[in-house]
N, C-alpha and C positions, 0 to 999 in steps of 0.2 A: 137614418137607418138604410143600410144597403139593400139593393133589390134581391129577391129570392135567388138562390142558387140550386139548380137541379143537377144531379150527376147521374148519367145513364151508363151502366157497365154492360157491354155486350158479351154474353157468355153462353150463347146457344150452340156454338159450333160443335160438330161431331168429333173433330180431331182424328180423321181417318188414319193419318200416318202415324199416330201414336200407337195404333193397333192395341187398343185397350177398351175394356168395358167401362172404365172409370171416366166420367166427364173430364175433358182435358184440363179445365181450370181447377180441378181438384188434385191434379198431380202437384207434388210438393217441390218447392225451391227452398233450400236450407231448412227443411223440416216443416215448412208452412205452405198450405195450398196457394197456388198462384193467385187466385182471386182474393185471398186474404191480404196479400201484399198490395194489391190494387186498392182494396178497401182501406188499408192503413194510410196510404197516401191521400185518398179521398177524404178521410176523416179529418185530416189536418186542415182542410179548407173549410170545415164547419158548414157543410151543405144543409139546406132545408129539406131536401128530399134526395134519397138514393134509390134508384130503381135498377134492378138487375134483370136483364132479359135472358131467359134460359130456354132450353129446348132439349138437346140431346141428353139422355140420361134421366129424363123425367124429373121426378121429385127428389132425386138424390142430391142435387145441388142445394135447393132450399132447406133440405133436412140437415145438410152438413154445415151450412152457414146459419147459425142460430142467433139471428139478430132481429128483434121486433121492430127496429126502426127502418128496416129495408122493405120496400115493396117489390113484388115479383111480377113479371110479365112473361107469359108463355108465348114463344114464337113457334107456331106449328101450323102449316109447314114452314120450313126455313127458306125464304126467298130472297136472301141478300141482306146487306147491312142497313140499307134504307128501310126495308120492310121490318127489320128488327127494331129500329128506333121508332117506327110507327106504333109498335105494340106498347111502347113505354109512354107515349104521349098522354093517354088518359090519366096516368099516375103523376104527371108533373104539376108543380105549382105554377099558376098562371103568372105571366110577367117574368121579369128578371132574365137570367141567362141559363143556358144548359151546356154542360160539359160532357162530352162523350168519350168514354174510356173503353178499354178492352180487357177482359178477364185473363187473357193469356199474355199480356204485356206488363210484367210485374215491377219493373225497376224505374219507372218514370218518377222523378223527384217531385215532391209537393211544390217546391219553388218554381219549377217549370210549369206546372199546372196552374199555379197562382198567377203567373204572368199571362197565360191564356185567358183566364177569367177576367183579369183587369182590362185587357183589350176588349173583350166582349162587352163589358159593362160600359165601355165608351162608344158602343154602337157598331163596331167592326166585327168581322168574322176572323177569329184567331185560329190559325191552322199550323199544326206542328209538322215541320218538314225536316228532312235530314239528307245530306249527301252520302251516297254509298258507293264504294268501289265496285260492288256487284249488286246492282239494283234489280236483278231478275225476280220477277213475281210481284214487284211492288208497282202501285200506280205512280205515274210520272207527273211532276208538277210542270205545267206548261205556262210560260210567261210570254208577255208581249214584248215589243221592241223597247218599251220603257222599263222592262224588268218587273212589271206587275203580274201577279198571278191571275190567269184568266180561266183556267180549267184544270181538271185532273183526268188523265187518261189511264184506265186500267191496263195492266200489262197485256192481257189477251186481246184488247181492242186497239193497241198502239201500233202505229206504223214504224218504219225503220228510223225516221228522224226522231220520233218520240222515244223510241227504245234507246236511243243514244243519250238521252237525258239522264243524269245521275242524281238529280234531286228528286226525292220520292216522298210520297204521302205516307204518314204514319197512321192515319185514320183518327188521330186524336185532334179534336177541335172544340171550340166554344163559340157560342153565338146567342143572340137574343132568342128566347123561347118562341115568341110569336112568329118571328121570321122562319125559324126551323119548322114549325108546324105548317106554315103556309107552303113552304117549298116541298115538304114531304108529301103533301097532298097532290103535287104535280109530277111526282116521279113516274117514270115508265120503265119497262124492262126490255127496251129495244137495244139489246147489246149481245155480245157473243155468248154470255152465260145465261141470258134470259132472267136476269135478277134485277132487283131494285137497288141500285147503287146509292149509298149515302153521298158518295163523292160528286154525284151529278148536281147537288145543290150549289156547289162552288160555281159551276158554269151559269146556273140560274142567277146567282147573286151578282156575278160580274156583269151579266147582260143587263141587269137592272141598275147598274152603277154603284153597287155596294162595294165597300172596301174589304179586301181580303188581305190580312196582314200575316205573313208567315213568321213563325217563331222557330227557334232552333234549340235543341237540347244541349246539355253540356258535352255529350258524346253519343255516339251511335248506340252504346250500351243501354241508354235510357229507353230506347224504343224497340229493343229486340224482343220479338215474340217467340212463342213456342209452337211448333207444328210437328215435331218428331222427337223421338228419344235422343237422337244425336244433338238436336238443338237444346233439349232439356239439359243434357250433360254439359254442353259447352257453357250454357248460361249459369249452371251451378258452379263451375270452376271459376268463371269470371266473378260471380258474386262473392264466392269465398275468398278470392284474391283481394277483392275490394275490402272485405272485412278484415283480412290479415293486415293489409296496408294501414288501415285505420288503427289497429292495435299497435303496430310498430311505431306509428306516429305518436302514440300516447306513451311510448316507452317500454312496451312489452317485447321481450326477446323471443323470436321464433326460430327454431332450428331450421325449418324449411317452410316458408310461407305457402308453398304449393301443397303441403301435406297437413292441412288443418281443416276441420269442418265445424262450423258453428251453426247449430240448428235451434236458435233461440236467442238469448241475450247473454253475453259474456262481459262481465265487468272485472277489470284487473287493477290492482294497486301498482306501486312502484317496484321495479326490478323483478318482475315476474318472468320466469323462463318456461317455455312450453316446447317439449320435444316433438318429434314427428308423429303423424298419424293419430293425433288426439281428436276426440269428438266431444263437443260441449252441447248439451241439449237443455231446453227449458231455461230457467234462470240460474246462472252460475256466477258466484262471486269468489274471486281469488284475492286474498290479502297481499300485503307487501311481502316481497321476497319469496313467494311461493314457487316451488319447482315441480313441474308436472312431467313425469317420465314418458317415454314413448308408449304408444298404443293404449292410452287410457281413455275411458269413457266416463264423463261426469254429467249427471242429469239432476238438475234442481239441487245443487250442492252449495253450501257456504263453507269456505276454507279460510281459516285464520292465518295470520302472518307467520312467515317462517316455516310453513309446512312443506315437507318433502313427500311427494307422491311418486313412488317408484313405478317402473314400467308395468303394463298389463293389469292395471287396477280398474275395477268397475264400481263406481260410487253413485248411489241414487238416493235422493231425498234424505240427505245426511248433513250433519253439521260437524265440522272438525275444528278443534281449538288450536291455539297457537303452538308452533314448533312441534307438532305431531309428526310422526313418521309412519307412512302407510305403504304396505306392499314390500316386494313386488307380488303380483297375483293375489291381491286382496279384494274382497267384495264387501262393500257396505250397503246394506239394503235399507229400505225406508224405515224411518223412526230412529236411526242410529245417531247418537250424539256423543262426541268424544271431547273431553276436556283437554286442557293444555298438556303438551308433552307426552301424550299417549303414543305407544308404539303398537301398531297392528301389522303383523308380518305376513310371510308368504303362505298362501293357501289358507287364509283365515276368513271366515264369513261371519258377519255380524248382522242381526236383524232386530229392530226395535230394542236396541241395547244402549244403555247409558253407561259410559265408562269414565271413571274419575281420573284426576290429575296423576300423571306419571305412571299409570298402570300399563302393563305390557301383556299382550297376547300375540306371541311372535310366531307360532308354528302350527299349521294343520289343525285348526280348531273351529268349532261352531259355537257361537254364543248368541242365542236368540231369546227374546223376551226376558231380558236380564238387566239388573242394576248392579254395576261393578263399582266398588268404592275407589279410594285413592291408594296409590302405590301397591296395587295388587299385581301378583305375578301368576299368570295362567300358563301352565305347562303345555307342551305339545300334545296334540290329540285329545284335548278336552272338549266335551260336548255337554251342552245344557239340553236335557231331554224335556222340551217344553210342551210337547203335544202328546196327549194321551189317546189319540184316535178320535176324539170328539171336541175337546176344549184345549185352549192354550193356558199354560200356567207360568208363573214368573219365578225366576231364580234371583236371590239376593246374595251378593258377595260383599262383605263389609271391608272397610279399610285394612290395608296391609296384610290381607290373607295371602296364602301361598297355596296354589292348586297344583298338585303333582301331575306329571304326564299321564296320559291315557286315563283320565278321570271322567266319569259320567255323573252329572248332577241331575237327579230325577225330580223335576219341579212338581209342586211348589216346595222349595227348600231354601234354607238360609245358612250361609257360612259366616260365623261370627267374626268379629274384628280380631285380626292377628292369628286366626286359625290356620292350621296346616293340614292339607289333605294329602295322604301318602299316594304315591304313584299307583295307578291301577284301581283306585277306589271307585266303587259305585255307591254314591251317597243318596240314600232314600229318606234320611232324617236330618234334622238340623245339626250342624257341627258347632260345638261350643267354642267361644272365643279363646284364643291363646292356647289351644291344645291341639295335639296331633290326633287326627281321625283317619282311620283307614279300614278297608274291608278287603281281605284277600283270603283265598284258599291256602291252607297250609302247604308249604313247599315240601315235596318229597322226592326221593330217588328210588327207583325200582331196581333192586339188584338182579343181575342176570338177564335183564331185558335186551333183546336184540332187534335191530331195525329190520323190517321185512325186506326181502330181496326179490328181484324180478324173476319170474318163472323162466327157465331156460329149456323147456321141452322142445325136442327136435320136431321139425315139421315134416310129416310123412308125405310122400308123393302119392 
């Protein structure tokens, strides 16, 4: 049985440069809070304890992260990273190792973190470092003549020689819990910021002959943090590009990988084509051969093979059968389910509607709380009047019915199989099968009627 693994996530920072009342770690990357990305990576290591240290924003962070397996440690006042970890110590499992992460560094891979934990379990201190072209603001990794890490110098405390170092501390490290606790007790705030630096334990460790083994991420992107809106936007674009490249590797065709946003999980079959400026939220499944036109938004949608979604469609919590054609400018709201080969055209809105095989609703219609059978044709301007001001009612349109243009179906009402409703009908009673039903005022012409003309009275001075 392996030794216990504690994970401490530091998330107490104010994020002053974000200029926001929202705690920094609750700002979203790809639609998910930064801290949730960190937790997702942490979960893959199967830790025994996760403790999040919070501060700025009060209880908003614990309220947003609704997980009973997490313990919370309040850092108040906030006196540095070392002080933050001190708040977590009472919540850690004894023995084993502790991995320290940051709630605003969302892209570190579980594989990288696993390597740190493995080294720590062998008795050394595992320190994640990276070389940066512009290391401004980061603590520098100071090595001796033999190339061994001896200490970390924070940027504000560094001299000119130390500032020239391009290997920087990411803040992410793993070590034995008992050693961490002992060194935390010895921290002081004798530095430029009068804070308790977690990095000072590296100097303590090396002075006692402990091994510090630096590890390196796959790329700088793994350790990029967020301190401003600019950095947030840059990280979003990087992350989205990473997701786009993964899709293309799996055979998805993207019109422009730079103009794609995935805010959840997107699963695609073979030969899927996605045009520009599409947004995918929640859980989205696109079957083989699906084509998604430009400027579409899909949220929690399952799309069958061979479907064409034309530009400017908004689909939410819907299921679409094979070879259907949607849009342009169509909206499918929650509860909508379309069978195979259904056509839903421009400016059509469906809500909680089930539409059968090969039925067509092609123009300027609203069909809500309805069951539409097979091979039904719904003419332009049709509305199911499903709400009476207090309750919703259902409309049933049976197979092979024909609904004329500009028809209102006042629910609850049923249109029988093969029935035809004449254009302009307001249906308030059931329409019998295989018959024509219509309701119209008698057409008439008024002899001698003249259209009013505009008054031409002269304006007096």
